[in-house]
C-alpha atoms as one frame of an Amber mdcrd trajectory, in Angstrom:
protein
   7.150  17.158   2.387   5.417  15.248  -0.404   1.817  16.209  -1.047   0.108
  13.460  -3.037  -3.266  13.815  -4.714  -5.683  11.049  -3.834  -7.806   9.533
  -6.577 -10.785   7.210  -6.297 -11.266   3.693  -7.641 -14.711   2.327  -8.439
 -15.700  -1.333  -8.056 -14.684  -2.029 -11.672 -11.147  -0.728 -11.043 -11.564
   2.570 -12.915  -9.707   5.485 -11.315 -10.866   9.109 -11.391 -11.160  12.208
  -9.230 -14.840  11.409  -8.526 -14.990  10.807  -4.739 -17.599   8.055  -4.939
 -15.120   5.178  -4.905 -12.277   3.948  -2.705  -9.437   6.441  -1.991  -6.259
   5.273  -3.746  -2.789   6.482  -4.668  -0.419   5.149  -7.293   2.630   3.526
  -5.692   5.750   1.695  -6.755   6.565  -1.279  -4.529   9.722  -3.383  -4.468
  11.208  -6.111  -2.288  13.711  -4.856   0.274  17.119  -6.399   0.842  17.185
  -8.600   3.944  20.575  -7.240   5.102  19.720  -3.570   4.464  15.977  -2.923
   4.386  16.493   0.589   3.056  17.802  -0.856  -0.218  16.014  -2.916  -2.885
  16.699  -6.637  -3.142  19.052  -7.400  -6.013  17.013  -8.608  -8.979  13.651
  -7.660  -7.480  11.093  -6.062  -9.756   9.699  -2.586  -8.974   5.974  -2.607
  -9.693   3.528   0.284 -10.104   0.061  -0.374  -8.747  -2.731   1.302  -6.844
  -2.811   1.328  -3.047  -5.939   1.795  -0.980  -5.674   4.519   1.665  -7.356
   2.691   4.551  -7.856   4.501   7.862  -9.394   1.306   9.251  -6.189  -0.711
   8.770  -3.154  -0.554  11.034  -0.250  -1.581   8.844   0.464  -2.193   5.180
  -0.747  -5.120   3.131   0.272  -6.459  -0.266  -1.381  -9.007  -2.504   0.371
 -12.325  -1.827   0.655 -13.235  -5.523   2.219  -9.855  -6.313   4.632 -10.200
  -3.377   5.718 -13.692  -4.428   6.077 -12.856  -8.115   8.180  -9.725  -7.531
  10.732 -11.157  -5.095   9.413 -10.138  -1.661  11.050 -12.341   1.010   8.941
 -14.150   3.572   9.653 -12.604   6.935   8.124 -13.460  10.275   4.824 -15.300
  10.487   1.800 -13.187  11.411  -1.899 -13.828  11.890  -4.409 -11.605  10.104
  -7.868 -11.435  11.588 -10.819 -10.539   9.395 -14.530 -10.341  10.051 -15.075
 -14.071   9.524 -11.707 -15.801   9.913  -8.061 -15.625  10.907  -5.267 -16.629
   8.534  -1.559 -17.242   8.973   0.644 -15.371   6.540   3.998 -13.591   6.459
   5.327 -10.084   6.853   7.439  -9.189   3.847  10.035  -6.400   3.965   9.507
  -3.930   1.171  10.061  -0.465  -0.182   7.511   1.861  -1.698   7.210   5.334
  -3.128   4.144   7.423  -3.846   3.643   8.610  -7.413   4.506  12.305  -7.556
   6.584  12.133  -4.378  10.321  12.308  -3.825  10.735   9.916  -0.878  11.132
   6.149  -0.647   9.748   4.398   2.418  10.432   0.993   3.919   8.272  -1.279
   5.994   6.776  -4.712   6.435   3.918  -5.607   4.137   1.588  -8.375   5.291
   0.816 -10.673   2.365  -2.893 -11.396   1.895  -4.991 -12.590  -1.072  -6.315
  -9.161  -2.086  -6.851  -9.897  -5.801  -8.223 -13.370  -5.092 -10.795 -11.735
  -2.808 -11.950  -9.348  -5.543  -9.913  -6.241  -4.743  -8.822  -4.103  -7.696
  -5.995  -2.510  -5.680  -2.995  -4.670  -4.754  -1.590  -2.729  -1.786  -3.214
  -1.265   1.321  -1.633   1.594   3.265  -2.932   1.820   6.832  -2.685   4.175
   9.765   0.854   3.214  10.806   2.004   5.117   7.705  -0.839   7.613   7.248
  -0.425   8.941  10.811   3.156  10.003  10.010   1.711  12.727   7.818  -1.569
  14.477   7.202  -4.558  13.028   5.370  -7.106  15.478   3.950 -10.446  14.168
   2.702 -12.455  17.377   2.348 -15.531  16.409   0.339 -17.154  19.851   0.525
 -14.177  21.582  -1.102 -13.093  18.508  -3.119  -9.585  18.460  -1.633  -8.128
  14.948  -1.294  -4.429  14.808  -0.352  -1.897  12.806   1.618   1.086  14.826
   2.880   4.043  12.730   4.131   7.814  12.739   4.346  10.073  15.633   4.880
């Protein structure tokens, strides 16, 4: 099982172990092959970036500009509902690994304009993935970990 330390990102995009910001992990994302989603798409670019650990989100999201520029295919159309609007976008098959971990995971990332909307992180990992492991956010003892895989 991979046990990943969670860091925190402030509103300026600085990352530290100070738990006053957003919980993030460093990930590498890459477009998945359409015929075999467990393998990377030929010619796609693996990209390291920060991912928000979001217990209020269901699935996984990726910045639409990042997804387009790194070779993520447009999959099925989906509708994303926010607090003030609903937008049509696409699920994009992808692969990702957590920095410090030994496993590679696959899934559909929903492309949304994260950077355009002011986010400093370019990926969001929601409960569909988090619930497969154990998330520890123990502020009293300053233990912040995500245990997954195995």
